[in-house]
C-alpha angles and dihedrals in degrees: 000000000000119000087221101057136279115010115254112210112208135194129199120199134195108275143184123262118318108232137175142034123323111206100193122193127268121286110282096209093052092043092056092047094046091059094043097047091041088057090052095048125087109244136009122329115195119208128189127185094027114172105245097200121132094260094058094040088056089054090050090053090049092053089052089052089056091055104266119132107236116184129187108211093181133253094059092303115131139164130206123199101201131212098213133249108315092011100111116127122215113268117238093217143035116287108234111199094182110204098340120118089173092052097049096044095047092046091049089055092046094058099031096096097042115087097244133111119234131180117208130197138160144175124306092275095050092045089058094054123096117253097178091091086068103029092051095062091038088057088063088067090053098264117147126210136186121187144142123302112297093026095285135148141303087066137160121215123197110203120231113262093201105022122193126212117262138209109204133178111204110234093207131024102268128150088192093059093043091049094047091054093047092048090050089050091059091079096044124096108237133020126323114201127198120188118195121186091203121036116245130189108308103205092119093055093046093048095045089056090046090054090052104262120147104242133154132190122204130181109221140162087266092054136259108345116202116190121191124188108217134230100032122159102244114218120222116252142201105234128192106195112219117223117273118265089200090058092042087059092075102056089037093053092042090055092050093057101034114088116249096005126154115174131172116207107189133204099014120170110240100187103164090234089060108033101076094113094059091049089050094049091051090051087054089057100262118163092234120144133187111223130186096010110200144140125255125179092347093306125107111242135184143165112251121215115195124186133183109283111191096173102060115155128211114247140179108256109219108248091224087065093061097093091055094055107021093130092048100059093092094058091039088057090052090053091044089060087067095047126093111253136357125331107202120201119186135171091039104125089127086074088069092066103039123106083306136355090283096189092055094042095051094040093054093047094046092048091050088054091053102265120131114231130181119195145180135178093277104020146038138189126210112203103213120221098198129245116312096019103094118101101191113175099141140111116234130200110244092197093213088296119133094200094052090051094048094044093058091044087056091047092052091062090072106028119101093238126036123275119219137189124206093227129017096170094103088066087081090067093072110004110030093168095049097113096046094043093051092044091053088055091052105268122145106222118153137180116236128220117251 
């Protein structure tokens, strides 16, 4: 069952060339952070291009619950009248973060050093995901938490009344954990330090500096050392949200495997901590070009042009690239099924604790469609069959995971028989216009009756 209502079975069928322009939604990571930092600033932050998927809308509701004035002006234009660092009021109801691991973990960090009590919950998928990776470092500030067995939601956090600064080394590469600690450090007198051995997406650091926080980043033998000076007065900003590279992955990958396709995906954020998939696809031989390279709001941006690429080759993806493309491995594995040879993905244990166990979910679906997959706890290998050699013709469990559902919908555009998922409703959490956008390009995706 979907955590968002009645399941919506979907089927994707082999289609003709995908053609046209794919205007994907705003970046989800930046959208979450725009609302959160806007709520912690003093004054009005104006946001355009906000992703209006369910995940981000749940974060907007949460910021209202903490006392910020969050207004939707239509057309992706929003404003946030913030309450300042440490100015959150205690919500009078449970904060429901829906399907969003990013939302709940960042919001936990945001309130962790303010003396208020907040109870968090989410859908069935989010309530199955571990929160200890965030609540453990937050406890170092003095924050208390009580949840279900295994550190799972529903969970109540009691913010620290007299928080102390923290130096924390992240045990796994996680932008969510890093960001939660930095956001907690905003309301702490002194310096909060986060050390990450492998760089993860750096939107939080970039945006904190943009809002006026004192933050430094140093590359050392220990790793990447981020130092934040607490209790700044954050200044409101005007933010133009670039379009989401994780959403762009789906029309790009669909074009690469669908005969005769030529698709332009404009205004895509190419932050180097997020663009690993596109680098990997080009190494596989994809006809994928960056056009009109530029910088917007401190983030590198380009238009992506993807064309049908029938001669893709399997490669070994460098494990150090994993953090820059962790959400894109499911759709990469769908593309890898059409490549010649093995695509090897290592250093990807984070996929085991996403909205679903994404390695297991993709491996089972690919095997059912006739693709050989080897897997371990921290790695998997997709043994590509080459273009034109995939039968398809199966229904796959999406496991309440938007990226699993969309990846198999992409795959179905080039298999001989249709590919189906038991529930496509989670797609709305991150890419609410997915079906229409793909249909406008020429895809054949339909909803099935229950």
